[in-house]
C-alpha positions as CSV (number, residue, x, y, z in Angstrom):
1,M,7.0,-4.0,16.3
2,S,6.2,-7.6,15.9
3,V,2.8,-8.8,14.8
4,Q,2.8,-11.1,17.9
5,S,1.9,-8.1,20.1
6,R,-1.6,-6.6,19.4
7,L,-1.2,-4.9,15.9
8,H,-3.4,-1.9,15.1
9,V,-4.3,-1.7,11.4
10,A,-6.7,0.6,9.7
11,L,-8.4,-0.4,6.4
12,D,-10.3,1.7,3.9
13,G,-13.9,1.3,3.2
14,F,-13.8,2.4,-0.4
15,N,-15.3,-0.5,-1.9
16,L,-17.1,-1.7,1.3
17,A,-19.4,1.1,0.8
18,L,-20.5,0.2,-2.3
19,P,-24.3,-1.0,-2.7
20,R,-23.4,-4.3,-4.3
21,G,-20.4,-6.6,-3.7
22,T,-17.2,-6.3,-5.6
23,G,-14.2,-8.8,-5.6
24,V,-12.1,-5.8,-3.8
25,A,-14.9,-5.6,-1.4
26,T,-14.9,-9.2,-0.7
27,Y,-11.1,-9.0,-0.3
28,A,-11.4,-6.1,2.2
29,R,-14.1,-7.8,4.1
30,T,-12.0,-11.1,4.4
31,L,-8.8,-9.1,5.4
32,S,-10.7,-7.5,8.1
33,Y,-11.8,-10.9,9.5
34,A,-8.5,-12.4,9.2
35,L,-7.1,-9.5,11.3
36,K,-9.7,-9.6,14.1
37,E,-8.8,-13.4,14.1
38,M,-5.4,-12.5,14.7
39,S,-6.3,-10.4,17.5
40,C,-5.5,-7.3,16.0
41,E,-7.2,-3.9,16.5
42,V,-8.9,-3.0,13.3
43,D,-10.4,0.3,12.2
44,V,-12.2,0.8,9.0
45,L,-12.1,4.2,7.4
46,Y,-14.9,5.4,5.2
47,G,-15.7,8.4,3.0
48,L,-19.4,8.9,3.4
49,N,-21.3,12.2,3.3
50,I,-21.3,12.8,7.2
51,P,-20.4,16.1,8.3
52,S,-17.6,15.8,10.8
53,K,-19.3,18.1,13.3
54,A,-22.5,16.1,13.5
55,P,-23.4,14.8,17.0
56,S,-22.2,11.4,17.6
57,L,-25.7,9.7,17.4
58,L,-26.5,11.4,14.1
59,R,-23.1,10.1,12.7
60,E,-24.2,6.6,13.5
61,I,-27.5,7.1,12.1
62,L,-26.2,8.8,8.8
63,F,-23.6,5.8,8.7
64,F,-26.2,3.1,8.2
65,D,-28.3,5.4,6.1
66,Q,-25.6,5.8,3.5
67,V,-23.3,2.5,3.8
68,C,-24.1,0.2,0.8
69,A,-26.6,2.6,-0.4
70,E,-26.8,4.3,-3.8
71,E,-26.1,7.9,-3.2
72,P,-26.5,10.4,-6.3
73,S,-23.4,11.9,-7.3
74,R,-24.1,15.8,-6.3
75,R,-21.6,18.6,-6.6
76,A,-21.0,20.2,-3.4
77,R,-22.7,23.8,-3.6
78,F,-20.3,26.4,-3.8
79,M,-19.3,27.9,-0.6
80,G,-21.7,25.6,1.2
81,A,-20.5,23.6,4.3
82,R,-19.7,20.5,2.1
83,W,-17.8,22.5,-0.2
84,K,-15.8,24.2,2.4
85,E,-14.9,21.0,4.0
86,R,-13.6,19.6,1.0
87,A,-11.5,22.6,0.3
88,R,-10.2,22.7,3.8
89,A,-9.2,19.0,3.5
90,E,-7.4,19.5,0.2
91,L,-5.5,22.5,1.8
92,L,-4.5,21.3,5.0
93,G,-5.3,17.5,4.9
94,H,-8.4,15.5,5.9
95,R,-9.2,14.5,9.5
96,A,-11.0,11.3,10.3
97,V,-13.7,11.2,13.1
98,S,-15.0,8.3,14.8
99,V,-18.6,6.8,14.1
100,P,-19.8,5.3,17.3
101,V,-21.8,2.1,16.7
102,D,-23.6,2.0,19.8
103,Q,-26.6,-0.3,18.8
104,H,-29.1,2.8,18.6
105,V,-29.6,1.6,15.1
106,D,-30.8,-1.9,14.4
107,A,-28.0,-2.9,12.1
108,R,-28.9,-6.6,11.5
109,S,-29.6,-6.1,7.9
110,F,-25.9,-5.3,7.5
111,S,-24.4,-8.2,9.1
112,K,-23.1,-9.6,6.2
113,R,-22.0,-6.4,4.3
114,L,-19.8,-4.9,7.1
115,P,-16.4,-5.8,7.8
116,A,-15.0,-6.9,11.2
117,F,-13.9,-3.9,13.3
118,D,-13.3,-2.5,16.6
119,S,-13.8,1.1,15.2
120,I,-15.7,2.8,12.3
121,L,-14.1,6.1,11.2
122,N,-15.3,8.6,8.5
123,A,-13.5,11.5,6.7
124,R,-16.4,13.3,4.7
125,D,-16.2,12.7,1.0
126,L,-12.6,11.4,1.4
127,F,-12.3,9.4,-1.9
128,I,-14.1,12.1,-4.0
129,T,-11.8,14.7,-2.5
130,A,-8.7,12.7,-2.9
131,W,-9.4,11.7,-6.5
132,A,-10.2,15.6,-7.4
133,H,-7.0,16.7,-5.6
134,Y,-4.7,14.1,-7.3
135,R,-6.0,14.8,-10.8
136,R,-5.4,18.6,-10.2
137,T,-2.0,18.5,-8.3
138,R,-0.8,14.8,-8.7
139,R,-0.3,14.9,-4.9
140,F,-1.8,12.5,-2.4
141,L,-4.3,13.8,0.0
142,N,-3.0,13.5,3.6
143,I,-5.3,12.2,6.3
144,T,-5.0,12.4,10.2
145,L,-6.7,9.3,11.8
146,P,-7.7,9.4,15.6
147,N,-5.7,6.8,17.5
148,T,-3.0,6.6,15.0
149,P,-2.7,2.8,13.7
150,D,0.4,1.0,13.3
151,V,-0.3,0.3,9.7
152,M,-2.7,2.0,7.3
153,H,-3.7,-0.8,4.5
154,W,-5.5,0.8,1.7
155,T,-7.0,-2.2,0.0
156,Y,-7.3,-0.5,-3.5
157,P,-5.0,1.9,-5.3
158,L,-6.0,5.3,-3.9
159,P,-4.1,8.6,-3.8
160,I,-4.2,9.1,-0.1
161,R,-1.6,8.8,2.6
162,A,-2.3,8.6,6.6
163,R,0.0,10.7,8.6
164,N,2.4,9.4,11.1
165,T,2.1,5.8,10.2
166,K,3.0,2.9,7.6
167,N,1.2,3.2,4.3
168,V,0.5,0.0,2.5
169,Y,-1.3,-0.2,-0.6
170,T,-3.0,-3.4,-2.2
171,I,-2.4,-3.6,-6.0
172,H,-4.7,-6.4,-7.2
173,D,-3.7,-6.3,-10.8
174,L,-2.5,-4.1,-13.6
175,V,-5.5,-4.8,-16.1
176,P,-5.8,-1.4,-17.1
177,L,-2.0,-1.3,-18.4
178,R,-1.7,-5.0,-19.2
179,L,-4.9,-5.1,-21.1
180,P,-6.0,-1.5,-21.7
181,H,-8.8,-2.3,-24.2
182,T,-10.8,-4.2,-21.5
183,T,-11.5,-1.2,-19.0
184,L,-12.8,2.2,-19.1
185,D,-9.8,3.7,-16.8
186,N,-7.9,6.8,-17.7
187,K,-4.8,5.0,-18.7
188,T,-2.6,8.1,-18.1
189,N,-3.8,8.6,-14.8
190,H,-3.7,5.2,-13.8
191,L,0.0,4.8,-14.8
192,R,0.6,7.9,-13.0
193,L,-1.1,6.8,-9.8
194,I,0.8,3.2,-9.9
195,T,4.1,4.9,-10.3
196,D,3.4,7.4,-7.5
197,I,2.2,4.6,-5.1
198,V,5.5,2.7,-5.8
199,R,7.5,5.9,-5.0
200,H,5.5,6.8,-1.9
201,A,4.2,3.5,-0.2
202,D,6.1,1.7,2.6
203,A,5.1,-1.6,1.1
204,I,2.7,-2.9,-1.7
205,C,0.7,-6.1,-1.4
206,T,-0.7,-8.1,-4.1
207,V,-2.6,-11.4,-4.5
208,S,-0.5,-13.5,-6.9
209,E,2.6,-14.1,-8.3
210,A,1.3,-13.3,-11.7
211,S,0.4,-9.8,-10.3
212,R,3.7,-9.2,-8.5
213,R,5.5,-10.0,-12.0
214,D,3.3,-7.5,-13.6
215,I,3.6,-4.8,-11.2
216,I,7.6,-5.2,-11.2
217,D,7.3,-5.3,-15.1
218,F,5.9,-1.8,-15.2
219,A,7.6,-0.4,-12.0
220,P,10.9,-2.2,-11.6
221,Q,11.7,-0.2,-8.4
222,A,8.8,-2.0,-6.7
223,A,10.5,-5.2,-6.5
224,A,11.9,-4.7,-3.2
225,I,8.7,-3.5,-1.6
226,T,6.2,-6.0,-3.3
227,H,4.8,-8.9,-1.2
228,N,2.3,-11.6,-2.3
229,T,-0.1,-12.6,0.5
230,Y,-2.4,-14.3,-1.8
231,Q,-6.1,-13.9,-0.6
232,S,-8.5,-16.1,1.3
233,V,-11.9,-17.5,0.9
234,R,-14.1,-17.6,4.1
235,E,-15.7,-20.9,4.3
236,Q,-19.4,-21.1,3.7
237,T,-20.0,-23.8,6.4
238,A,-23.8,-23.1,6.4
239,V,-24.2,-24.1,2.6
240,Q,-21.4,-26.7,2.7
241,N,-23.1,-28.5,5.4
242,L,-26.4,-28.7,3.6
243,S,-27.5,-32.1,2.7
244,A,-27.8,-32.9,-1.1
245,D,-31.4,-33.3,-0.7
246,I,-31.8,-29.7,0.5
247,I,-29.5,-28.4,-2.1
248,T,-31.7,-30.1,-4.9
249,Q,-35.1,-28.8,-3.4
250,T,-34.0,-25.4,-3.0
251,L,-32.7,-25.3,-6.4
252,N,-35.7,-26.6,-7.7
253,R,-38.2,-24.6,-6.0
254,L,-36.4,-21.3,-6.2
255,Y,-34.8,-21.3,-9.4
256,D,-36.3,-24.2,-11.4
257,L,-32.9,-25.8,-11.8
258,R,-31.7,-29.4,-11.7
259,T,-28.7,-30.3,-9.6
260,D,-26.0,-31.1,-12.1
261,G,-28.1,-29.9,-14.7
262,Y,-26.4,-26.6,-15.4
263,F,-23.2,-24.8,-15.9
264,L,-22.6,-21.6,-14.0
265,Y,-20.7,-18.3,-14.7
266,Y,-20.8,-15.6,-12.2
267,G,-19.1,-12.4,-12.1
268,S,-19.2,-9.1,-13.9
269,I,-20.1,-9.1,-17.7
270,E,-17.3,-7.1,-19.0
271,P,-14.6,-7.7,-21.7
272,K,-11.8,-9.2,-19.5
273,K,-14.2,-12.0,-18.4
274,N,-14.3,-13.3,-21.9
275,I,-18.1,-13.7,-21.8
276,A,-18.5,-13.8,-25.7
277,R,-16.2,-16.4,-26.3
278,L,-17.9,-18.4,-23.5
279,I,-21.2,-18.1,-24.7
280,E,-20.2,-18.9,-28.3
281,A,-18.3,-22.1,-26.9
282,F,-21.4,-23.1,-24.8
283,L,-23.7,-22.8,-27.6
284,A,-21.4,-24.8,-29.9
285,S,-20.9,-27.6,-27.4
286,E,-24.7,-29.0,-27.9
287,S,-24.8,-29.8,-24.2
288,Q,-28.2,-30.6,-23.0
289,R,-27.5,-28.8,-19.8
290,Q,-28.3,-24.8,-19.6
291,L,-25.9,-22.3,-18.9
292,V,-26.6,-19.9,-15.9
293,V,-25.0,-16.6,-16.1
294,V,-25.3,-14.6,-12.7
295,G,-24.0,-11.1,-13.2
296,A,-24.9,-7.3,-14.4
297,M,-24.1,-6.1,-17.8
298,A,-21.1,-3.9,-17.6
299,W,-19.5,-1.5,-20.3
300,K,-19.0,-2.8,-23.9
301,S,-21.1,-5.6,-23.3
302,E,-23.4,-5.1,-26.4
303,G,-22.2,-8.2,-28.0
304,E,-22.3,-10.2,-25.1
305,Q,-26.0,-9.1,-24.5
306,Q,-26.8,-10.2,-28.1
307,L,-25.5,-13.7,-27.5
308,L,-27.0,-13.9,-24.0
309,E,-30.4,-13.0,-25.6
310,R,-29.9,-15.6,-28.4
311,G,-29.0,-18.2,-25.8
312,K,-32.1,-17.1,-23.8
313,R,-34.5,-17.5,-27.1
314,L,-33.2,-21.0,-27.4
315,G,-33.8,-21.8,-23.7
316,R,-30.2,-22.6,-23.3
317,I,-29.1,-19.8,-21.2
318,I,-30.5,-18.3,-18.0
319,Q,-29.5,-14.9,-16.8
320,M,-29.6,-13.3,-13.2
321,E,-28.4,-10.2,-12.3
322,Y,-27.8,-10.6,-8.6
323,L,-28.2,-13.2,-6.0
324,P,-27.9,-13.2,-2.2
325,E,-24.6,-14.8,-1.0
326,N,-26.3,-18.1,0.2
327,D,-28.2,-18.5,-2.9
328,L,-25.3,-18.1,-5.2
329,M,-23.2,-20.6,-3.0
330,M,-26.0,-23.0,-3.5
331,L,-26.0,-22.5,-7.3
332,I,-22.1,-23.1,-7.2
333,R,-22.7,-26.3,-5.1
334,G,-25.3,-27.6,-7.3
335,A,-23.7,-26.7,-10.8
336,R,-22.1,-29.4,-13.0
337,A,-19.1,-26.9,-13.2
338,V,-18.1,-23.3,-13.0
339,L,-17.1,-21.8,-16.3
340,F,-14.4,-19.1,-15.7
341,P,-12.2,-18.8,-19.0
342,S,-11.1,-15.1,-18.1
343,L,-8.5,-13.2,-20.1
344,T,-6.9,-12.0,-16.9
345,E,-7.5,-12.0,-13.1
346,G,-5.5,-10.7,-10.1
347,F,-6.3,-13.8,-8.1
348,G,-9.6,-15.4,-9.2
349,L,-12.1,-15.7,-6.3
350,P,-14.8,-17.5,-8.2
351,V,-12.6,-20.5,-9.0
352,V,-11.5,-20.8,-5.4
353,E,-15.0,-20.6,-4.0
354,A,-16.1,-23.2,-6.6
355,M,-13.1,-25.6,-5.8
356,M,-14.1,-25.0,-2.1
357,M,-17.4,-26.3,-2.9
358,G,-16.2,-29.5,-4.7
359,T,-17.7,-28.0,-7.9
360,P,-15.6,-28.7,-11.0
361,V,-13.8,-25.7,-12.7
362,L,-12.9,-24.8,-16.1
363,T,-10.7,-21.9,-16.4
364,S,-8.0,-20.5,-18.7
365,G,-4.1,-20.4,-18.5
366,E,-4.0,-16.8,-18.2
367,A,-2.4,-14.6,-15.4
368,S,-3.2,-15.9,-11.8
369,L,-5.5,-18.6,-12.7
370,P,-2.8,-21.5,-13.3
371,E,-1.2,-21.1,-9.9
372,V,-4.6,-20.6,-8.1
373,V,-6.1,-23.6,-9.7
374,G,-3.3,-25.7,-9.9
375,E,-4.0,-29.4,-11.2
376,A,-7.5,-29.3,-9.7
377,G,-9.2,-27.7,-12.7
378,L,-9.5,-28.0,-16.5
379,M,-7.4,-25.5,-18.3
380,V,-8.3,-24.1,-21.7
381,D,-7.1,-21.3,-24.1
382,A,-8.9,-18.1,-23.5
383,Y,-8.5,-17.0,-26.8
384,D,-9.6,-19.9,-28.8
385,T,-13.5,-20.6,-28.8
386,I,-13.0,-24.3,-29.7
387,S,-10.6,-25.0,-26.9
388,I,-13.3,-23.5,-24.6
389,M,-15.9,-25.7,-26.6
390,E,-14.0,-28.8,-26.2
391,G,-13.5,-28.1,-22.5
392,I,-17.3,-27.8,-21.8
393,Q,-17.9,-31.0,-23.9
394,K,-15.3,-33.0,-21.5
395,L,-17.0,-31.7,-18.4
396,D,-20.4,-32.4,-19.9
397,R,-19.5,-36.0,-21.0
398,D,-16.8,-37.4,-18.6
399,D,-18.4,-38.3,-15.3
400,N,-15.0,-39.8,-14.0
401,L,-13.2,-36.4,-14.8
402,C,-16.0,-34.4,-12.7
403,Q,-15.5,-36.7,-9.7
404,K,-11.7,-36.2,-9.7
405,M,-12.3,-32.6,-9.7
406,H,-14.9,-33.0,-7.0
407,R,-12.0,-34.7,-4.9
408,D,-9.1,-32.5,-6.0
409,G,-10.7,-29.1,-5.8
410,P,-11.4,-28.8,-1.8
411,V,-7.6,-29.9,-1.4
412,Q,-6.4,-27.3,-3.7
413,A,-8.8,-24.7,-2.3
414,R,-7.3,-25.2,1.2
415,K,-4.0,-23.5,0.2
416,F,-6.0,-20.2,0.4
417,N,-7.7,-21.0,3.8
418,M,-7.7,-18.5,6.5
419,E,-4.8,-20.0,8.4
420,N,-2.4,-19.7,5.4
421,Y,-3.6,-16.4,4.7
422,Q,-2.9,-15.2,8.1
423,V,0.6,-16.6,8.1
424,A,1.2,-14.6,4.9
425,L,-0.3,-11.4,6.6
426,K,2.1,-11.7,9.6
427,K,5.1,-12.1,7.5
428,F,4.0,-9.2,5.3
429,Y,3.3,-6.9,8.3
430,N,6.4,-7.9,10.3
431,A,8.3,-6.8,7.3
432,V,6.6,-3.6,7.0
433,L,7.3,-2.8,10.7
434,G,10.8,-3.8,10.7
């Protein structure tokens, strides 16, 4: 089937259902918008705790009650209805049901969190059941979808396979295997899952040439079925079109920040993001600008937390755990530069978002970052604090360098615009469908 006709694609909502956004959730949401703009029919499959036999109106209510909400992890009561549904799914395969979105529920609060879709599907506890089934049997959980799609696109490595359709899986990176000390994943299970996905997938999608090389390094048999489509960044026209005066006033009133008066890091605070070296380098740089850190503390962050607290005591670091998307985009636009010297990335969404806004970028020469940033950013050695410090000092002092990056960044970011992404997706799906 050619993608020129109306392609029917289902996506999983595994990360889309999380209460706070992740890079993978952004990827899935952007993919859904790209597909809709390509005139594809898009279903999104969730695994929320919605009884399959609940009336349609109740399914809609429960969907909006649970999506993007913190649900406590509860064991299904033995021999209760939920336990029986999970057991039946493991034995016979799961079956998704539609969730009518008929505007009974006022969903305006979710407008920026929901993907683009034609249909919402749900299979009760799908992802919990699939992981338990895989750990116990090393078998993928089968699922039947209503109105079978042409392609089931799993946006994350998941041990699930949809019946009677092409199954493709996005593997964003192999960080748990390439840098095992930087994640909490069970490395044995992760290697098994990647190996099994390579064996069973109709195709694998990834988001950079660096990630494609890593996948093939760990699973050489994946070479023939692994395709790099990169990923896209949706233009933030609302913020991009704001005048400089509005940005200045908003940052000052809401956050007591001065345009061009701070550096910015945003993302999770975890080992692979190299936060400790970044903070050490910033404090050593003697810049009069502040460093704004937007991100929640993750695991193994005790050392980073101590450095952050020291910087805050000195008045040189400001930390914010979470910001609404528009506010974050205004912070990016108003920053002297975005600092992102990560140890590894599958793609590197923050650097593309910064370049799109015309904000200078400091990043590392690791993994995907050189191919994504090109010549439009300042590269440093991620493992050398002095190199990072010297890079910060250059951006702090060299107005001409920052002006050049302000011009070059948007040009580089356009390589990852929606149009180019859609061309790559069409090529990928045509290859999958033969």
